[in-house]
N, C-alpha and C positions, 0 to 999 in steps of 0.2 A: 504493499499499498502505498504510495508515493505520498510525501508531506509538500502539503502548498506552503512556499514560501511567503510572507510578508511582503508587501510592496516597500521598499525601502525609498522613504520622501525626503528631500531636500527642501527647504522655506528660502527663499530670498526673498528678505525683507519683514523685519522683527517688529514694526510698527503696529497702529490698531487693529487693521485688517489681517497681518499677517499672525497676529497674536489669537485672533478668531479661529483662523484657520488651524493653527498649532493645537488651540484647545477639541476641534470637532476631530481632528485626526488620533490623537492619543486616545480615543475613546474607541478607535475601530480596530475591531480584532484583525481584519487584514491589511493594517497599514503600521507602518514602524518610523517613529519620528527618527531619522537615521543624523540629519545635518541641518544648520541652520548659518545663515551670514546676514551681514547687514553694513550699508557703509557707515555708520556709527556703529563699531564692534563691541562696546560695552553692553548696548542692549541686545545684542547677539548673546552674547556672553549671560545675560541675565535671565534672557527667556530659555536658553538651552536649561540653566540650574530649575528654571519654574517649572518645564515640561520634561524634565529628564531626558533631554535631545543628548545624541552619541556624541556629537562633535561640532564644533563652531570652527566655520573655514573662514580664513583671513578675506576673502573677497567670491564673488561668483564664478570667477573663473575657475579657482580650485575645486569649489563644489561640482560646478558643470563637468569638471575634467576627472572628478572620481567615478570609475566605472562601477561602483557599489553601490550607486544612487541610480534607483529605476524612475524616478519619477522628479517632478519638483513643480512646488508653487511659487509663482510670480506675484508679488503683493508688495509692488513699488509704485513710485508715481506713473503716472501716465505715459510720458516721452520714453521710459525705459521698457514700457511693453513688448515693444516689436523688436529691439534690438536683442532682447534677452529671451523672448520664444523662439527668436531664430536661432540664435546661440545654442538654446538648451535642444532645439530639435535636430539640429545639426551634431550635436553631443551625444543623439541616441537617447534622448530624455523624453517620456510623456511629460505634457504640460495641462496643469489648471492656470489659467492665466486670468486674474482679474480683468473684470470691466472696467472702461470699455477695451475693445480687444485690443486697438491701436489708436494714437492720437488723432491722426486722420486715415484716409481710404488710400494711401500708395503704401502707408507703412502695413496697413492692413492686408492688402495685395503680397507684401512680401511675406507676411506669415502664413497666410495661404499655400503659397509656392514651396514655402520650406515644409509645410506640414506633410503635402503632397509627395514630397521626394523622400521625406525621411520615414513615411508609414509608420508613425507613431501616433499616438492619442492626444489630441489639443481638443480641450473643454473650457469653455468660459463658465463661471461659478454664478448663474442668474440663479441665486436661492429662491427667489418668489416662484419658481415654477414648482416648488417641492413644497409649499406651502399647502395644507392640507385642503383649505379651500380651493386652491387652484387646478388641484388633481382632481377634485369632486366634480368641477365645473367642466375640466378637460373631458373628463367621463361621459358627462350628458351630452357635450358637443358630439362626440364620437359616436353615440348612439344616436345621434339625429334628434335627440328633444329641442333642439332651437331653431332645427331647421336651416336655411341658408342664413347665415349672417351677412348682414348686406351694409352694418354700421356699427363701429366701435368708439369710445369716448374713454380717453386715458389721459389721467390728472394725477401729477406729485406737487403739489402746492404747499410752500413752505412759509409762514409768515415773516419770518428772523430767524434765518438758518444758513447764512454764507459761511461756510468753512474755511479755518486758515486764512483770513484776509492777508493779502500779502505774501502769500507762501506759493508754494507751486500750484495749489489748488484755483489759486485766482490770476495765473498767468498763463495767455493762449499757448505761448510755444513750449510751454512744458505738461498743461494739462489738457489742450484742444478744446476748451472751452468752460462754460460753466454749469448751470443745472441741467442744460438739453444733453450733455455727454456724460455727465455725475449723475442722474436722478430718471432722465429720458429713455436711455438705452435699456434701462430695467422695464420701463414701461410699454416700449415699442417691441422688445423680447417676448414680456410676458403677453402682449395683446395677441401680436401677431400669432403667437404660440396655440393660444386660446381660440383663435378665427380659424386655425387650421392651416397657418403657414402658407397663406394667397401672396404670390406674386408681387411687390410693390413694382408700380411703373412710372410714378411721378409723384412730386413733393412739391407744396407751397408752404413758406413759413416766414417768419417773423421772430426777430430776438431783440431784447429792451437791456440796456444797463441803466436804472434810473436811481439804486440805493447803493450799489457797493463802490461806485466812486467818490461817492460823499460818505462812505465808510460808516454806512448805516446796513440796519438788518443782518447785523454781525450774530451768527450763531455760537455754537457750544464745543464742535466739532472741531480739534485743533486749535494751536495757541495761533495768534496773530502777528504776523510781523509789520509794525505800522512804515518801516523803512521799503518794504516791499511796492509791488503795484497791483491794481486790479484792471484787467484789461479784456474782460470776458464778457458774457450776458449774465444777468440776474433772474430774466424770465424769458420763455419762449413758448411758442404756439406754432402750431403746424397742422395740414391737411395732408393725409397720403391716401393716394390711390392706389388701387390693386388692379391685376387684369382680368379679374372675374368681376368687376365692378362694385367692389365693396369699399369704402372708407373708413379711414381711421383719422381722429381728431384729436390732438396732443396739449397738452397744457403743463409745464412745469416751471417752476419759480424756487429760487434761494430765498427770495425774499420780495414782498408785496403788501400793501394796505388790504387786505381783504379777509375774510372768513375761513379759516382753516383749522381742521386738527393735525393737520402734518402728514397724512397718513394716504399712500398712495390709493387709488381708486382706477379699477376697471368697469363698463359698463360695455355688453353685447347686446346688440339687437337682431333678433333672428326674426324670420317668418315664422315661426311657429313657437317661440319663447325668448325669454332674454335672461340675464345675468347680472347680477352686481356683485363686485368685491371690493372690499374696504378692510385694508389690513388684513388681519387673518380671519376676518368673517365675510358671508357670502349670502346671498339670496337668490333662488329661480322665481323667474314670474312666466305664468301663462294665462291663457284665458279659455274655459271650459264653461261651456251653455252659456254664453254669453256674462259668465263671470268671471274677473281676475281671481287669479290663485298664484300666491306669494307662498313658497318654501323658505324658510331657515336651513343655512347649511347646520348641521351639526359642528359645536365649537369642538375645536382640538382639543386632545386630552392635555393635561397640563405637562407632562412629560414628552410632548411632541415636538420633533427636533427637525424641522426641515434641511438646517444643515447637513444632519448626518445623512438624510435621504441623499443629499446632493454629493456628498462625499462617496458614499455607498455606492452610487451610479458612476463615480468615475472610476471607481476601484473595478467595479464590475466590466466597465468598458476595457481597460488594460487588459484583465485576465481574459476575456473573450475575444478582444480585437475587433470589437463592434462600435460604430460610431456613437457618441454622446448625442443625447438629443439638444444638446446645448454645443454643438460642434463649431468647427471654425468656419464652416459657411453661415450659420446662424450669426456669428460676430462680425463677418465679411458685409452680410445685409444689414446688420444695424451700422455700420460704419458707412454704408453705402447711402442709408438714409439721412445720418446724422451729418454728413457732407453736405449732402443737396439743401438740407434746410437751411445749413449755416449760408450756403451760397444762394440761395433764395431769399433771404433776408437780406443778402447784400445787393442783389440785383432788382429785388421787388417782382421777379418773374416766376413762374412755374418752373420746375426744374424736371425735363425727363431723364429717368434713372439709366445709366448704362451699363448692362450687365455685361463686361469683358471678360469675366471669370463666372461660369456656371457650374 
């Protein structure tokens, strides 16, 4: 009887999101936290002690050069996503790459090419897909309970939530954008998945920077650097059209004078039913015998862990060699739409999407 060895995981980036991944992976029977690194090495050393990680590497080059590392988690600032993902794939590693997949479309294209050449798994950890409510709605969509989904509304509106003002978060050359690339990428990914992954063909959008440039709307994520700069948007809106005639409207903000509870919202409008997701809760809608029927989705159990399901999916994809549901092409699709929204905002025109990679 053969013994299945655990997948040896290396973590690149020991900050907040890297730490979340460490917390999850250390609970998984099929994984072993084998290495960690960070540009600020003392933080990596601290994380190694906290999570009982085997080895601290001086830099990402040394971690990726270690043949004993099977897969890596890339949890660094957006500008380094593509360079590190490509390097990791070329080194023969499977990759769990934090969103957004890349800072721009050209960088995303490099990742797709590297993934296809390497033949390794690359997955984007869009954890919203693994929420119990999202899973329940997806099951109903696949059963045909909603009929044809012709329109969807997605929003993630924060009243006062600009992260790390002046740091890489708010610098276009380092982050690739503001709430659109930070929050919008989650909402696009989840909503298109629930819609059945129709092919987007055109985008019209607009972005605004009304509070960040005045150092207002500051949130609690990340320490600000008041000597830094803010040259990204703090609100974005867009309409995406699909090849089957369906549409998706998107609204995201880090800051705005509006009533909001800061939770992500998805609404699906189908010919036979509808769905509403807000945070971890959801509802299904139908009309029976000329009466509106509203069904609450069951609340998740207290110990429900979407991230554990997400990580298990990654490990299973590695073991089976099958594509994860948040594959490299889902990441590319998101970058394609994001790029078009930013271009549409600049030109004021609708942007037709160019599918040069399929």
